[in-house]
C-alpha positions in Angstrom: -19.5 13.5 -36.2 -21.3 10.4 -37.5 -20.6 6.7 -36.8 -18.3 7.3 -33.8 -17.6 4.6 -31.3 -17.6 5.5 -27.6 -16.2 3.1 -25.0 -16.5 4.2 -21.4 -15.9 2.4 -18.1 -14.0 2.3 -14.9 -10.3 1.7 -14.6 -9.1 -1.9 -15.3 -12.4 -2.8 -17.0 -10.7 -3.7 -20.4 -11.5 -0.5 -22.3 -8.2 -0.3 -24.1 -8.2 -3.9 -25.2 -11.7 -3.5 -26.6 -10.8 -0.3 -28.4 -7.7 -2.0 -30.0 -9.8 -4.9 -31.2 -12.5 -2.7 -32.7 -9.9 -0.4 -34.3 -8.4 -3.4 -36.1 -11.9 -4.6 -37.3 -13.3 -1.2 -38.2 -10.2 0.6 -39.6 -10.5 2.9 -36.6 -8.4 5.6 -34.9 -8.4 5.6 -31.1 -8.9 8.9 -29.4 -8.1 9.2 -25.7 -11.0 10.2 -23.4 -9.1 9.9 -20.1 -8.0 13.1 -18.3 -4.9 11.5 -16.8 -3.6 9.7 -19.9 -3.2 13.1 -21.6 -0.1 13.9 -19.5 3.5 13.1 -20.5 5.7 11.2 -18.1 3.1 8.8 -16.6 2.6 6.0 -19.1 2.8 3.2 -16.5 1.0 4.9 -13.7 -2.0 6.0 -15.8 -2.1 2.7 -17.7 -1.6 4.4 -21.1 -1.4 2.0 -24.1 2.1 0.7 -24.7 4.3 2.1 -27.4 3.7 -1.1 -29.4 0.0 -0.7 -29.0 0.2 2.9 -30.1 2.1 1.9 -33.2 -0.4 -0.9 -34.1 -3.2 1.5 -34.9 -3.4 5.4 -34.8 -3.7 6.8 -31.3 -4.4 10.5 -30.6 -4.3 12.8 -27.5 -2.2 10.5 -25.4 0.8 11.7 -23.4 0.9 15.0 -25.3 0.4 17.5 -22.4 3.2 19.0 -20.2 2.0 18.1 -16.7 2.9 21.6 -15.5 0.3 23.1 -17.9 -3.3 23.8 -17.1 -5.6 21.4 -19.0 -9.4 21.2 -19.0 -12.3 19.5 -20.7 -12.7 22.5 -22.9 -9.1 22.3 -24.2 -9.6 18.5 -24.8 -12.7 19.1 -26.8 -11.0 21.8 -28.9 -8.2 19.3 -29.6 -10.7 16.7 -30.7 -12.2 19.2 -33.1 -8.8 20.0 -34.4 -8.1 16.4 -35.2 -11.1 16.5 -37.6 -10.6 20.0 -38.9 -7.0 19.2 -39.8 -8.0 15.7 -41.2 -5.6 13.9 -38.9 -8.1 11.0 -38.6 -7.6 10.3 -42.3 -11.0 8.7 -43.0 -10.7 6.2 -40.1 -13.6 5.5 -37.8 -13.2 7.5 -34.6 -13.1 5.3 -31.4 -13.2 7.3 -28.2 -12.1 5.4 -25.1 -11.5 6.4 -21.5 -12.8 6.8 -18.0 -13.5 10.5 -17.8 -17.3 11.0 -17.8 -17.1 14.8 -18.4 -15.2 14.2 -21.7 -18.0 11.9 -22.9 -20.6 14.4 -21.8 -18.9 17.2 -23.7 -18.8 15.1 -26.8 -22.4 14.0 -26.7 -24.2 17.0 -25.1 -21.9 20.0 -25.9 -19.8 22.0 -23.5 -20.7 25.2 -21.8 -18.7 28.3 -22.6 -16.7 29.4 -19.6 -15.2 32.8 -18.8 -11.5 33.4 -19.2 -9.7 33.0 -15.9 -7.0 35.6 -15.3 -3.7 33.9 -14.2 -3.7 36.0 -11.0 -7.1 34.5 -10.0 -6.0 31.0 -10.8 -2.8 31.4 -8.9 -4.6 32.8 -5.8 -7.0 29.9 -5.4 -4.3 27.3 -5.9 -2.2 29.0 -3.3 -5.2 28.9 -0.9 -5.7 25.3 -1.7 -2.2 24.5 -0.7 -2.2 26.7 2.4 -5.7 26.2 3.7 -6.8 22.9 2.4 -9.8 21.7 0.5 -12.2 21.7 3.4 -11.8 25.4 4.0 -12.2 26.2 0.3 -15.4 24.2 0.2 -16.7 26.1 3.2 -15.9 29.4 1.3 -17.8 28.1 -1.7 -20.7 27.0 0.5 -20.9 30.6 1.8 -20.6 32.3 -1.6 -22.4 29.9 -3.9 -24.2 27.4 -1.8 -26.1 25.7 -4.6 -22.9 24.9 -6.5 -21.2 23.8 -3.3 -23.9 21.3 -2.6 -23.3 19.7 -5.9 -19.6 19.2 -5.4 -18.0 16.7 -3.1 -16.3 18.5 -0.3 -13.1 16.6 -1.2 -13.1 17.4 -4.9 -10.4 20.0 -4.9 -10.3 20.5 -8.6 -14.0 21.3 -9.0 -14.1 23.4 -5.9 -11.2 25.6 -7.1 -12.8 25.8 -10.6 -16.1 27.0 -9.1 -14.3 29.7 -7.1 -12.2 30.8 -10.1 -15.3 31.2 -12.2 -17.1 33.1 -9.5 -14.2 35.5 -9.0 -13.5 36.0 -12.7 -17.1 36.5 -13.8 -19.2 37.3 -10.8 -21.6 34.5 -11.8 -22.0 31.0 -10.5 -20.4 28.2 -12.5 -23.9 26.6 -12.6 -25.1 29.6 -14.7 -22.3 29.0 -17.2 -22.9 25.3 -17.3 -26.6 25.8 -18.2 -25.6 27.5 -21.5 -24.6 24.3 -23.3 -22.9 24.3 -26.8 -23.6 22.0 -29.6 -22.7 18.2 -29.3 -19.8 17.0 -31.4 -21.0 13.4 -31.8 -24.2 12.4 -33.6 -25.5 9.9 -31.1 -28.2 8.6 -33.5 -25.4 7.0 -35.6 -22.9 6.3 -32.8 -22.1 3.0 -31.0 -21.8 3.9 -27.4 -21.1 1.4 -24.6 -20.3 1.5 -20.9 -18.3 -1.5 -19.7 -19.7 -2.9 -16.4 -17.6 -5.4 -14.6 -18.8 -7.1 -11.4 -16.8 -5.7 -8.4 -15.7 -9.2 -7.4 -13.9 -9.4 -10.8 -12.7 -5.8 -11.0 -10.9 -5.6 -7.7 -8.5 -8.5 -8.4 -7.8 -6.9 -11.8 -7.0 -3.6 -10.2 -4.7 -5.3 -7.7 -2.9 -7.3 -10.4 -2.5 -4.1 -12.5 -0.9 -2.2 -9.7 1.5 -5.2 -8.9 2.5 -5.2 -12.6 3.0 -1.4 -12.7 5.6 -1.7 -9.8 7.3 -4.7 -11.5 7.6 -2.7 -14.8 9.1 0.4 -13.2 6.3 2.6 -11.8 8.5 3.9 -8.9 11.4 5.1 -11.1 8.7 6.7 -13.3 7.3 8.6 -10.4 10.8 9.6 -9.3 11.5 11.1 -12.7 8.1 12.8 -12.7 8.6 14.4 -9.2 12.0 15.6 -10.3 10.2 17.9 -12.7 9.2 20.1 -9.8 5.5 20.4 -10.7 3.3 22.3 -8.4 1.3 20.2 -6.0 -2.0 21.8 -7.2 -1.6 20.7 -10.8 -4.1 18.0 -11.8 -1.4 15.7 -13.0 -0.1 15.4 -9.4 -3.5 13.9 -8.5 -2.7 10.7 -10.5 -3.1 7.7 -8.2 0.3 6.5 -7.2 2.2 9.8 -7.4 1.8 10.5 -3.7 1.9 6.9 -2.6 5.1 5.9 -4.4 6.6 9.4 -3.8 6.6 8.5 -0.1 8.6 5.4 -1.0 11.2 7.5 -2.8 11.4 10.0 0.1 11.8 7.1 2.6 8.7 7.5 4.6 6.9 4.4 3.4 7.7 0.9 2.3 6.8 -0.4 -1.2 4.3 -2.8 0.3 2.4 -0.2 2.3 2.4 2.3 -0.6 1.2 -0.3 -3.0 -1.6 -1.3 -0.7 -2.7 2.3 -0.4 -2.6 2.8 -4.2 -4.7 -0.3 -4.6 -7.3 1.0 -2.2 -7.4 4.4 -3.8 -7.8 2.8 -7.3 -10.7 0.6 -6.1 -12.4 3.7 -4.6 -11.8 5.6 -7.8 -13.2 2.8 -10.0 -16.3 2.7 -7.8 -16.9 6.4 -8.3 -16.4 6.1 -12.0 -18.9 3.2 -12.2 -21.5 5.1 -10.2 -21.1 8.2 -12.4 -21.5 6.2 -15.6 -24.5 4.4 -14.2 -26.4 7.5 -13.3 -25.2 10.2 -15.7 -25.2 8.6 -19.2 -28.4 8.4 -21.1 -30.3 5.5 -22.6 -28.5 5.6 -25.9 -25.5 4.0 -24.1 -25.5 0.2 -24.1 -24.4 -1.6 -21.0 -21.6 -4.0 -22.0 -20.7 -7.0 -19.9 -17.4 -8.2 -18.6 -14.4 -7.2 -20.8 -11.2 -9.3 -20.9 
């Protein structure tokens, strides 16, 4: 894929606004590269583009996944390929925008083939996650695959479970599978790739204002409707910041103010992790872009 535009950055850094501006100037089509914005039912909470914004220029891979379904970087990459194989971009310039580093890595470096995971294996490890907790699962991974365990944060439940699933399904470390990379989808020599970097003293107030606005616009009723779907707690969509916090308001165990403050803290921490990942994991073909409005 030649002449693609890639816009990465932490939450609330202005990525979507930049993508809309470029799409209008370049006859572009915007393609989601955020792992939470793929899910239906969480437009406000995941800061998906508004319906009006989605109508203004073509948007793809937003809000199209049932939150009860399993979804992965591999599925996302196949869906991106299908957009082009089926000519759904219609000659427009592809503009990828989001905050999920692994999606951008898959685009630009290729994605490792992974073994098929039997549903019984997947269900077993998700059951253990709910029953035993992430710390115990990390300890199991540390014993069975110490090198992989040392590369995964001991609180990263999704990656820990994935590593254990792969080990059980194939008998091989996830690191061995990851070493066998596929072909990149994007030609970086012709791409425009930028990481938005916003000083923390500017980003934190933006995050706080965004969360305040989410609540004003109906984030709590959105979470109430989302929780009414009865999605399993181990599903990735349930990890969206605000689901747990505002869910406690709905159940009566927390006030709106306390839940909002905890959601703000969690979002600031998440933005810091995103910025650190982009700073250290993306190569020198990526331009560091200053403050975005």
